[in-house]
N, C-alpha and C positions, 0 to 999 in steps of 0.2 A: 558722141556717146561711146566711142571705142574705149575712152578712158574708163567708163563704167565696166566694160568687159574685163579689162585687166584688174580692176578693183575686185570684181567678183572672183576672178581667177586666183588672185592673191589670197583672199580670205578662204576660198575653197581649199587651196593647198595647205594652208595652216590648219584648217578644220580636219583635213584628211590626216595630217601628221599627228594631231592631238588625239583624234578618235582611235586610230589603230596603235598609238603609242610606238611608232616606228623607231624612235630614238633608242628605246630599250629592247624592243622585241625583234625588229628587223633593221639592223644597222646598215646593211647594203642598200636596201630600199630607201632608208632615210636619207642616205647621201644623194640619191636620185631626186627625192622630193625637195631637198634643200636646193639642189641645182635648178629644179623647175621653178622654185621661188625666185632665185636670182634671175633666171631667164625671163620670168614674168616682168620683173622690174626693168630689165634691159629693153624688152619689146615695148613696154609702156613708154619708156623715155624716147625710143626711136619713133614711135607713132606720134608722140607729142610734138616732136620736131618736124616730122614730115606728114602731118595729118592731111595735107592737100592731095597727096598721092592716093589714088583709088585703091590700089592693091594694098597699101599699108592700112587703109581704113578697114579692110576685111580681115586683117591679121588677128584682131582681138576676138571677134566672134568665132573665127575658125579655130583659134587657139583654145577657146572654151570647148568646142566640139572635140578637139584632139584630147583634151583632159578627160572628158567623159568617156571617150573610146579607150584610153589608157586605163582608166579606172576599172572598166569591165574586162580588161585583158589580164589584170593581175589578181590572182586568187586572194592574196593578202589584203586587197582593198575591198573585199566583199561587203564589209560593214557599212561602207559609204556609197555603195553602188546606187541604192535607191535615192539617196540625197542628190547624187550627181545628175539624175534625170531632171531635177527641177531647173537645171541650167538651160536645158534644150530650148524651151519656148523663147527665152531671151536671145539665145544665139541665132535661132532661125529668123526671128523678126528683124534682128539687126542686119543679118546677111541679105534678107529680102529687101529691106529698106535701102541699103547701099546699092543693090543691083538696080532697083527702080530709079533711084536718084542718078545713077550712071547712065541708064538708057534714056530717061526723059526727066530732066530736071524740073521742067514746068509742071508736069503731072505730079512729081514728088512734092513740089512747093504747094500745089493746090490741095493735096491731102497730107501735108506735113503733120498736122495735128493728130491725125489717126495713127500715123506711124509712131510719133512720140508717145501718144497715149498707150499704144500697144507695148512699147518698150518699158514704159513706166509700170504698167500692170504686170508685165513679165518679171520686172525687177522685184516688185512687191511680192509676187508669187514665190520667187526664189527666197526672199527674206522670210516670208511666212512659213514656207516649208522647212527652212533651216531652223527657225525657232521651234517649230513643232517637233522636228527630229531631235533637236537639242533637248527639248523637254522630255521626249520619250527616252532618249539616251540617259538623261539624269535619273529618270524613274527606273530604267533597267539597271543603271549603276547602283542606285540605292537598293534595288532588289538583290543585286549580286552581292553587295556588301552585307545585306541582311542575311542572305544564304550563307556567305562565308562566316559571318558571326555565329549563325546557328550551327554550322559545321564545327567551328572552333569550340563553341559551347558544348556541342555533342562530344567532341574529343576530350574536352576537359571533364565533362560529366562521366564519360567512359573511364577516364583515368581515375577520377574520384571514386567511381563505383568499384573499380578494381581495388583501389586502396581501402575502401570501406569493407569490401569482402575480406581482405586480409586482416583488417582490424577486427571485424566481427568474428572471424575464425580464431584470432588470438584471444579476443574477449570471451568467446564461448569456451575455449580451452581453460581460461582462467576461472570462469564461473563454474565449469565442471569440477575443477580442482577444489574450488571453494565449497561447492556443494558436497563433495566427498568429505572434506574436512569438517563441514558443519554437521553432516550425518554422523561422523565419528564423535564429534563433540556432543551432539544430541543424544547419541547412544550412551556416552559416558555420563551425561547429565541425568538421563533417565535412571541409569544404574545408581548414581549417587542419590537421586531423589528417592528411589525405592529404599535405599539404605537409611536415609534420614527419616522417611516415614516409618520404617520399621523401628528406628531408634525412638521416635516419638511414641509409637505404639507401645514399645517396651517400657518407656518412661511412664506412660499412662497406666500400663499394667502393673508397674511397680507401685504406683500410688494406690491402685485398686487392691493389690495384694496386701499392702500394709493395713489398709482399712479393713479388709476381709479378715486378716489374721486377728485383729482386735475385736471385730464384730462377731466372729464365729466363736470366740473364746467364751462368751456368755452362754449361748445354748449348750456348748460342750460342758461347761461347768455344771449347768443344771442337769444335763444327762448323767454326768458322773455322780453328782450328789444324790439324785433320785435313784440311780442304780444301786448305790451303796445302801441307801435306806431300804430299798426293796429287798436286797439280799438279807438284811437284818430281819425284815418282816417275814420273809420266807423261812428263815431259821426258827423264828418264834412259832410260825404256823406249823412247822414240822414237829417241834417239841410238843406243841399242844395236841397234835393229832396222834402222838404216841402215848398219851396219858390214858389210863383206863376210863377215867371219867372226863370227857371233853367239855370245855366251856364253849357252847355253840355261839353265844353272842360275841365272845372274843374272836372266834374263828371268822365270823362274818365281818367283824370290824377290821381284822387283819387283811382279809380278802379285799375289802373296800379300799383300804389304804394302798394296798398293792396295785389295785386297778387304777386309782387316781394317779399314783406315781408313774405307772406305765403310760397313761394318757399324757402326762406332762413330759415324759421321755419322748413319746411320739411327737408331741407338739414341737419341742425344741430340736428334735432330730430333723423334722421337716424344715424347721427354720434354718438349721445348718445346711441342709441339702439345697434349699433355695439360694443360699448365699454362694455355695460352691458352684451351682449351675449358672448363677449370674456372672461369676468370675470366668467360667469357661465360655460363656456366651460373649463376654466382652473381649476375651483374648482371641476368639475365633474370627477369621476373615469374613467380612460381610458377604452374604449370599446374593445381595442385590434384590432380594424379594421383600416387599413390605408386608408387615403383619399388623393385626389389630392387637394393641396392648393397652394395659391399664397405665396410663401416663402418670397418674397421681402416685401409684405404688412405686413406679420407677423413680420418680422425682424424690420421694421420701427415702427410698433405698439408697440412692446415690448421694443424697445429702449426708446420711450417716456414714457411708463408706468414705467419702471425702474428708469428713471430720476426723474419723478414726485414723485415716491415712496420715494426717498431719500430727495427730497425737502420738502415733507410733514413732515419729521423729523427735517430738518435743513433748515429754510427759507432763510438763508444767502448763501446757497450753490448754485453755478452756474457752469456749465460745457459746453464745446463745444461738440456738437454731430455731427459726420461725418458719412454719409452713402455713400457707394460705392456699389450700387446694380446693378447686371448684368441684363440688359434688355432682354437678350436672355435666361434667366433662365427658364421661363415658369412654368408650374405646376409641383409640386414635390409630389411624393407619400410617405406620412409619417403618423405617429400617431400624430395628431395635438396637443392634450392635453399634451402629453409627451414631444414633441419637444418644445412646448411653455414653459414648466417648465424649460427645459434646458436653453433656451435663457434668460428667466427672471433671472435665478440663476446666469448665467455668467455676464449678463449686470449689475445686482445688485452688484455683486462682483467687477466689473470694476469701477462703480461709487463710491463704498466704498473705493477702492484703491486710486483713484484720490482725493477724499475728505480727506482721511487720509494724503496724501502727501501735500495737500493744507494747512492743519493745521500745518504741519512741516515746510513748505516752502511757506509762504504767498506772498512773493515778487517775481515778475518776472516769475511766473509759471501759465500756463493756463491749467487747467484740461481738458483733451480731451478723448473721447471714440469713437472708430470707430466700425462700423459693416459693414462687406464686404461679398458679395455673389459672387460666381464665378461658371460658368457653364463649365463643362468638358464633354467629350463624354461619360464617364462611371461613373461619379460621380458629386456630388454637394459639393462645399466647402463653409463653413461659417467661417468667422474669426471675433472674438471679441477681440479687442485690446484696451489697455489703456496705458497712459503714467504715471501710478501711481508708487507705491512703489516697485513693482517687488518682486521677491522671491529669497532667497539663494538656493543653490543646495540641502541642507539638507531638506528644506521645499518642494521643487519641487518633490523630490522622494516620499514624503508621501501624496501629495496633493489629490490623488484619494482614499486614505484609509478611510474607514468608521470612523466617529467620530473625524477625525483630522481637526482642524480648527485653523486659526491664529487670529481669532477675539477674543475680550475679552469675559470673561465668561458672559453668558446670551444673547450674541448677535449672536450666531451661534450654530447650532446643530452638525456641522461636517459631515452632511449627504448629503448636496446639491450636491457637486461635485462627491461624490461616486454614488449617484443615477443617476446623469447626465451621468456618465461614463457607467453605466449599461444600461441606456435608449439608448444611441448611439450605443454601441457595441453589446449588446444582443437584444435590441428591434428593432434596425434598421440595424444591421449587418455592421455598419460603424466603424469609429475610432475617437478617441479624444486624442489630444496631446496638450502639453503646451510648449511654448517657453517664456523664461523670463530672465531678467537681473536685479539683485538687484539694486533698486534705479532708474531704467530707464523705464522699461515697462514690461507688461505681455500680451501674445497673446495666446488665445485658438483657436485651429484649429479643426473644425468638418468636417469630410468627410463622406458623405452619398452616398451609391450606387444608381445609377439610377434604 
């Protein structure tokens, strides 16, 4: 069984060399381990040739004890020290068996089975411990590799984090610069928007002024005419009062005529005053405060102003104006200046549409514009309709977009309906929609909450 001792020694030496990785980590020690391996093979061969000699039979177990002792002497071999102890039971049993056999061969032969069984179990013990240690070493190696991988991953993550921090800093600087540029662009855009809104307001005011100039001419003509007649009546009254014999009935008649003329002058003067106030109110910036107004009167007023505004540009233009005003409408709580701009814009567009169609179809066509008010329990409805050119679906979808206009260049800013939509939806919490048929009609429907 000494052969088994050298076999265990040979595998143990290889196990030590592989475990501590002496070839790469401890070159000098590795040379000693390789020499021990060659020595093991040499002793194994010598014992195989001279196995009958007692001393040589003890070489194998003693050699195992020597290996264990050397393992515990070298600090570099500490990882295999616990494994080396598993060899001791087999070495001691082998030495004890050889000594018993040398002292009393008959006794040894009588209990030979016990000695061989002891060696067998000791060998199995060595094998089992080596397997267990190998399993533990593999587990430790796997754990070590896992830790190394985690450390490597941590280093990579750290490098990536540093790189990301640099990228974030660069991106932040870019975003800050973009933000500053956007703020400048926004400021410029707001300035341009205010200028465009002012331009639209001035264009609307121009339409209103043209209508007012024509509308105010009538009451002024009446004021002038009745003033001239009243002056003549005063002259007649003065002449009659200077006569020795005065005609009382004539004086009373003259005074009555003068009184009636003054009443008519007052009426038309108030009419002119209301028109001027309407113009001033329209041109004034909205205060943002809602007021109770007579919506029917506003609708009728702006219908006439829009009509006369177009006639101021084209004296040949005539159109039929139809009003269907709900007498049960009552006062409506709105922003007067803003709603006035909406009505004027829509009515001006309506008259423009029928005027355009009249130019295209002069025979058998009567331009007509309707304005309708309707009272509902929870809302007020205003309809502005015309029998003009209408709109195709492609235009209808864009009609409320800023800067979109179907008018020729120079005749529209494209902001009127966009601002009207914002005034109705945002300023009044209502809705604005359009129904149209190309070549037939267009109708805008305003719904205002009560």
